[in-house]
C-alpha positions in Angstrom: -83.0 -61.8 -11.9 -81.5 -60.7 -15.1 -80.5 -57.2 -15.9 -82.3 -56.7 -19.0 -81.8 -53.0 -18.8 -78.3 -53.5 -19.8 -79.1 -55.0 -23.3 -76.5 -53.3 -25.5 -78.5 -53.5 -28.5 -81.5 -51.8 -27.0 -82.5 -48.5 -28.5 -84.8 -45.8 -27.1 -87.7 -43.8 -28.8 -86.1 -40.7 -27.0 -83.5 -39.2 -29.2 -80.1 -39.8 -27.7 -76.7 -38.6 -29.2 -74.0 -41.5 -29.8 -71.6 -39.9 -27.1 -74.2 -39.1 -24.5 -73.3 -40.3 -21.0 -76.9 -41.2 -20.7 -78.1 -43.9 -23.2 -81.1 -46.1 -22.3 -78.6 -48.7 -20.9 -77.7 -46.1 -18.1 -81.0 -45.1 -16.4 -79.5 -43.3 -13.4 -81.5 -41.9 -10.6 -81.6 -38.4 -9.2 -84.0 -35.7 -7.8 -85.0 -32.4 -9.8 -87.0 -29.3 -9.6 -89.5 -28.8 -12.5 -90.5 -25.3 -14.0 -93.6 -25.7 -11.9 -91.6 -25.8 -8.8 -92.4 -29.4 -8.1 -89.6 -31.6 -6.6 -89.7 -35.1 -8.0 -87.6 -38.3 -8.2 -86.4 -39.0 -11.9 -84.1 -40.6 -14.3 -82.6 -39.4 -17.5 -82.2 -40.5 -21.0 -80.1 -38.4 -23.6 -81.0 -34.7 -22.8 -84.5 -35.7 -21.3 -85.4 -35.9 -17.6 -88.2 -38.3 -16.9 -90.5 -37.9 -13.9 -90.8 -41.1 -12.0 -93.5 -39.8 -9.7 -95.8 -39.3 -12.6 -94.9 -42.7 -14.2 -95.9 -44.2 -11.0 -99.1 -42.2 -10.7 -100.0 -43.4 -14.2 -99.4 -47.0 -13.2 -96.5 -47.6 -15.3 -95.0 -49.4 -12.5 -98.0 -51.9 -12.1 -96.8 -55.2 -10.6 -93.8 -53.9 -8.7 -94.4 -53.5 -5.1 -93.8 -50.0 -4.3 -95.3 -47.6 -1.6 -97.9 -45.3 -3.1 -95.6 -42.3 -2.9 -92.2 -44.0 -3.6 -91.3 -41.5 -6.3 -93.1 -38.5 -5.0 -90.6 -37.5 -2.4 -87.6 -35.1 -2.5 -84.9 -37.8 -1.7 -84.1 -41.3 -3.0 -83.4 -42.7 0.5 -86.8 -44.8 0.8 -86.3 -46.1 -2.7 -82.7 -47.0 -1.9 -83.9 -48.8 1.4 -86.1 -51.1 -0.6 -83.0 -53.1 -1.8 -81.3 -54.5 -4.9 -84.5 -56.5 -6.1 -86.6 -53.3 -6.3 -83.9 -51.3 -7.7 -83.4 -53.9 -10.6 -87.2 -54.3 -11.2 -87.6 -50.5 -11.6 -84.6 -50.1 -13.8 -85.6 -52.9 -16.0 -89.2 -51.6 -16.3 -88.0 -48.0 -17.2 -85.9 -49.6 -19.9 -88.9 -51.4 -21.3 -91.1 -48.2 -21.3 -88.7 -46.3 -23.2 -87.6 -49.1 -25.7 -88.0 -48.1 -29.2 -90.4 -51.0 -29.8 -92.7 -50.2 -27.0 -95.7 -48.0 -28.1 -97.4 -47.6 -24.8 -95.9 -44.3 -23.7 -94.3 -43.5 -27.0 -97.7 -43.1 -28.7 -99.4 -41.4 -25.8 -98.7 -37.6 -26.4 -100.8 -36.7 -23.2 -98.7 -38.8 -20.9 -95.5 -37.8 -22.4 -96.2 -34.3 -21.7 -96.7 -35.0 -18.1 -93.7 -37.4 -17.6 -91.0 -36.0 -19.9 -89.0 -32.7 -19.6 -86.0 -31.2 -21.3 -83.0 -31.2 -19.1 -82.6 -27.5 -19.7 -85.8 -26.8 -17.9 -85.2 -28.7 -14.6 -82.9 -27.9 -11.8 -81.0 -30.8 -10.3 -81.1 -31.2 -6.5 -79.0 -33.2 -4.2 -80.3 -36.9 -4.8 -80.2 -38.2 -1.1 -80.5 -37.0 2.4 -76.9 -37.8 3.5 -76.8 -38.9 7.1 -73.1 -39.8 7.3 -70.2 -39.2 5.1 -67.1 -41.0 5.2 -63.9 -40.4 3.0 -61.5 -43.0 2.4 -57.6 -42.6 1.4 -57.5 -45.5 -1.0 -55.1 -44.5 -3.9 -51.7 -45.9 -3.3 -50.3 -43.4 -5.8 -51.9 -40.4 -4.1 -50.9 -41.6 -0.6 -47.3 -42.2 -1.8 -47.1 -38.7 -3.5 -48.4 -37.0 -0.3 -46.0 -39.1 1.9 -43.0 -38.1 -0.1 -43.9 -34.5 0.0 -44.6 -34.4 3.7 -42.7 -37.3 5.3 -39.7 -39.5 4.5 -39.8 -40.3 0.9 -38.2 -43.7 1.6 -41.1 -44.6 3.9 -44.0 -42.6 2.2 -46.8 -44.9 3.1 -47.5 -45.2 6.9 -47.3 -48.8 8.3 -51.1 -49.3 8.4 -51.8 -48.2 4.8 -51.3 -51.6 3.0 -53.4 -53.5 5.7 -56.6 -51.2 6.0 -58.7 -48.9 4.0 -57.8 -45.7 5.8 -60.7 -43.3 6.2 -62.2 -40.6 8.4 -65.6 -39.1 9.0 -66.5 -35.8 7.0 -69.3 -33.4 7.2 -72.6 -34.2 5.4 -74.0 -30.7 6.0 -71.6 -29.0 3.5 -72.1 -31.6 0.5 -73.7 -29.8 -2.4 -74.9 -30.8 -5.9 -73.0 -29.8 -9.1 -73.6 -26.1 -10.0 -73.5 -24.7 -6.4 -70.6 -22.3 -5.9 -68.2 -22.7 -3.0 -66.5 -20.1 -1.1 -62.8 -19.9 -0.2 -62.7 -20.8 3.5 -61.1 -18.9 6.3 -58.9 -20.5 8.8 -55.7 -20.9 10.8 -52.5 -21.3 9.0 -48.9 -21.4 10.0 -46.8 -19.1 7.6 -43.4 -20.5 6.6 -40.8 -19.7 9.1 -43.3 -18.5 11.7 -44.1 -20.1 15.1 -47.4 -18.3 15.6 -50.5 -19.1 13.3 -52.6 -16.4 11.6 -56.3 -16.4 10.6 -57.4 -15.5 7.3 -58.3 -16.9 3.8 -56.8 -20.3 2.7 -54.4 -19.6 0.0 -54.0 -23.1 -1.1 -57.5 -24.3 -2.0 -57.4 -27.5 -4.1 -59.7 -29.9 -5.7 -59.7 -33.6 -5.1 -60.6 -36.0 -7.8 -62.9 -38.7 -6.3 -65.9 -40.9 -6.8 -68.3 -41.7 -3.9 -70.9 -44.7 -3.4 -74.1 -44.6 -1.8 -75.3 -47.3 0.5 -78.5 -48.9 1.4 -79.5 -49.8 5.0 -76.7 -52.3 5.5 -76.7 -53.7 9.0 -77.9 -53.2 12.6 -75.5 -51.7 15.3 -73.0 -54.3 16.2 -73.4 -56.3 12.9 -70.5 -56.4 10.3 -71.0 -56.8 6.6 -68.8 -59.7 5.0 -66.8 -58.4 2.0 -68.5 -60.9 -0.2 -71.8 -59.3 0.6 -70.9 -55.7 0.7 -71.8 -55.1 -3.0 -75.4 -55.8 -2.4 -75.5 -52.9 -0.1 -74.1 -50.5 -2.6 -76.9 -48.6 -4.6 -74.6 -46.6 -7.1 -71.9 -44.1 -7.5 -71.5 -40.3 -8.1 -68.4 -38.1 -9.1 -67.0 -36.1 -6.0 -64.9 -33.0 -5.7 -63.8 -33.1 -2.1 -62.4 -29.7 -1.8 -59.3 -29.2 0.4 -57.5 -26.2 1.9 -54.0 -27.4 2.0 -52.5 -24.8 4.2 -55.2 -25.1 6.9 -54.8 -28.8 6.6 -51.1 -28.7 7.2 -51.4 -26.7 10.4 -54.4 -28.7 11.9 -54.2 -32.3 10.9 -51.8 -33.7 13.6 -52.9 -35.5 15.7 -56.5 -36.2 14.6 -56.4 -35.8 10.9 -58.4 -33.4 8.5 -61.0 -31.1 10.1 -61.8 -27.6 8.8 -59.5 -28.0 5.7 -61.9 -30.5 4.4 -65.4 -29.8 5.8 -66.2 -26.5 4.1 -67.6 -28.1 1.0 -67.7 -31.3 -1.1 -69.4 -31.3 -4.5 -71.2 -34.3 -6.1 -72.7 -34.9 -9.5 -76.4 -35.1 -9.2 -77.2 -38.5 -11.0 -76.4 -41.7 -9.3 -75.4 -44.4 -11.6 -76.3 -47.8 -10.4 -73.9 -50.6 -9.9 -76.1 -52.7 -12.2 -75.5 -50.1 -14.9 -71.7 -50.3 -14.3 -71.6 -54.2 -14.2 -70.2 -54.4 -17.8 -67.2 -52.5 -16.9 -65.9 -54.6 -14.1 -62.0 -54.9 -14.1 -59.3 -56.2 -11.7 -57.8 -53.6 -9.3 -54.1 -53.5 -8.4 -52.4 -56.6 -6.9 -52.6 -56.4 -3.0 -49.4 -57.2 -1.3 -49.2 -57.9 1.4 -52.4 -60.2 1.2 -55.1 -58.5 3.3 -56.4 -60.1 6.5 -59.2 -62.7 5.8 -62.2 -60.3 6.4 -60.9 -58.2 3.4 -59.9 -60.7 1.0 -61.4 -60.8 -2.4 -61.2 -62.5 -5.8 -62.0 -61.5 -9.4 -62.8 -58.3 -10.9 -63.7 -55.8 -8.0 -62.9 -52.6 -9.6 -64.4 -50.5 -12.5 -62.8 -49.1 -15.6 -64.1 -45.4 -15.2 -62.3 -42.7 -17.2 -62.0 -39.4 -15.1 -60.9 -36.0 -16.3 -60.6 -32.6 -14.4 -60.5 -29.2 -16.0 -60.0 -25.7 -14.7 -61.9 -22.8 -16.3 -60.8 -19.3 -15.4 -63.6 -16.7 -15.5 -64.1 -15.6 -19.1 -61.6 -18.0 -20.5 -61.3 -21.5 -22.1 -61.0 -24.4 -19.7 -57.9 -26.5 -19.3 -57.8 -30.1 -18.8 -55.3 -30.6 -15.9 -55.8 -34.5 -15.1 -56.8 -37.5 -16.8 -57.1 -40.6 -14.5 -59.1 -43.8 -14.0 -61.1 -45.4 -11.0 -59.3 -48.8 -11.6 -56.2 -47.5 -10.1 -57.7 -47.4 -6.6 -55.8 -50.2 -4.3 -58.8 -50.8 -2.0 -62.2 -51.7 -3.4 -65.6 -50.4 -2.5 -66.5 -53.7 -1.0 -63.4 -53.8 1.1 -64.1 -50.2 2.2 -67.7 -51.0 3.2 -66.7 -54.3 5.0 -63.9 -52.5 6.9 -66.3 -49.6 7.9 -68.6 -52.0 9.4 -66.0 -54.7 10.8 -66.4 -53.1 14.3 -70.3 -53.0 14.1 -70.7 -49.3 12.8 -74.1 -48.8 11.4 -74.5 -47.8 7.8 -77.8 -46.4 6.5 -79.5 -45.5 3.3 -78.1 -42.5 1.7 -74.8 -42.7 3.5 -72.0 -41.5 1.1 -68.6 -43.0 1.0 -65.8 -41.1 -0.8 -63.1 -43.1 -2.5 -60.3 -40.6 -1.5 -58.3 -38.9 -4.2 -57.8 -40.9 -7.4 -54.3 -40.6 -8.7 -52.8 -42.7 -11.5 -49.1 -43.8 -12.1 -48.2 -40.9 -14.3 -47.9 -37.2 -13.6 -50.7 -36.2 -15.8 -53.1 -38.6 -13.9 -52.7 -37.1 -10.4 -55.9 -36.3 -8.7 -55.0 -33.0 -7.1 -53.3 -29.7 -7.7 -51.2 -30.5 -4.7 -49.7 -33.5 -6.6 -50.0 -32.0 -10.2 -47.8 -28.9 -9.2 -45.9 -30.8 -6.6 -46.9 -28.6 -3.9 -46.8 -25.4 -6.0 -43.1 -25.9 -7.4 -44.2 -26.7 -10.9 -47.2 -24.3 -12.0 -49.7 -25.5 -14.7 -49.9 -23.4 -17.8 -53.5 -22.5 -18.7 -55.1 -22.2 -22.0 -55.4 -18.2 -21.5 -51.6 -18.1 -20.7 -52.0 -17.7 -17.0 -50.4 -20.3 -14.5 -52.0 -22.1 -11.6 -50.4 -23.6 -8.5 -53.8 -24.0 -6.8 -57.3 -22.9 -7.5 -58.0 -19.1 -7.9 -61.1 -17.3 -7.0 -63.7 -17.4 -9.7 -62.1 -20.5 -11.3 -64.6 -23.3 -12.1 -63.4 -26.8 -11.6 -65.3 -29.6 -13.6 -64.8 -33.3 -13.1 -66.3 -35.7 -15.8 -66.4 -39.6 -15.7 -67.6 -42.3 -18.2 -67.1 -46.0 -18.9 -66.9 -47.3 -22.5 -66.6 -50.5 -24.4 -67.2 -51.4 -28.0 -70.9 -51.6 -27.4 -71.9 -48.8 -25.1 -71.0 -45.7 -23.2 -72.2 -45.2 -19.5 -71.3 -41.6 -18.1 -71.9 -39.6 -14.8 -72.4 -36.3 -16.4 -70.2 -33.8 -14.4 -69.8 -32.1 -11.1 -69.0 -28.5 -11.8 -68.6 -25.8 -9.2 -67.0 -22.3 -9.0 -64.7 -21.1 -6.3 -65.9 -17.7 -4.9 -64.0 -15.4 -2.7 -64.5 -15.8 1.1 -68.0 -15.2 2.4 -68.7 -11.5 3.0 -71.3 -10.4 5.4 -73.4 -7.5 4.3 
């Protein structure tokens, strides 16, 4: 079935700025709360939120097999479970409805008033009920930088890194959408030169520039997903700020890896951009040497050219861009990550979230964390307001943006934006 929604020449009768992340060729999926306090599944074109529940009730999806309440739920899980054919049919239909040449909804003001909202009048929610969260560690540059800082610089990568997409399981209970503030975590740390740990606020809170993909029901327990089929089980992508407390992590991570340093908060962008929308931006990833084992071997364009940017905004001050990177630097592809994740028969469900791991590029300005950008705090970053940052200060707001662009169209993710508050205080 062709992806007609991607036609770069298509225009919408909804006004869209030339540099919008959300032209009619995007059609992401999300969940929002209206001014009437109704939660609905929706999509977005320009600065307009579109109520897919209302569209369905008014028979705009006639001919597509959907349950009666498919878009009148508070998560996308059921829609994602319906699979790739349904996703593509719905997305193509939405593109047709809002095509500038289609008068059906365009010339029906009564229906438009029910279906279309200004983005300023809605409140975005977490788009899926996330059952499981896995975070990978798939940027060679990031893994090398961390290895140089904390281990032997001559052997920065651990022996397994070039053979498997390393990952660990996180905490889905603390994943929040953009706009929800995050508290500085408390935890155990070991001060320099000491042998006894102390308990208190983390002093080294960091962002991690990541993306994440969201799966459909991929397999039954015991079944693996072949790498060449994995893409069919990936619904779409979001931006991810996987907050980290570096001092807590340093003390706790041996021998079982990250725990409390990573599970206090992870922030995601609220609109899921489908893999269909990203199809025009496929590109080759880095050459893999040594060649992976057969179950991970791929050919062709398995990565995506996604421009990424991170800024830090102190309270009442201008933001400072601290990193510009790109998803295409990732060593392990999403299909390889999912194939490896299920290679032992681990079950993957609709709404599961798979983090890319910190995305760092080959140059210092493309590193994906303050740990790398300041090299552990040794090289502070000068901010627009004259202050310096080694890590994230209380009341700083961290914003991650991402978009793809070619000579015909721009497809973006919007942003994931969150403020770091002081430690939680009981009344």
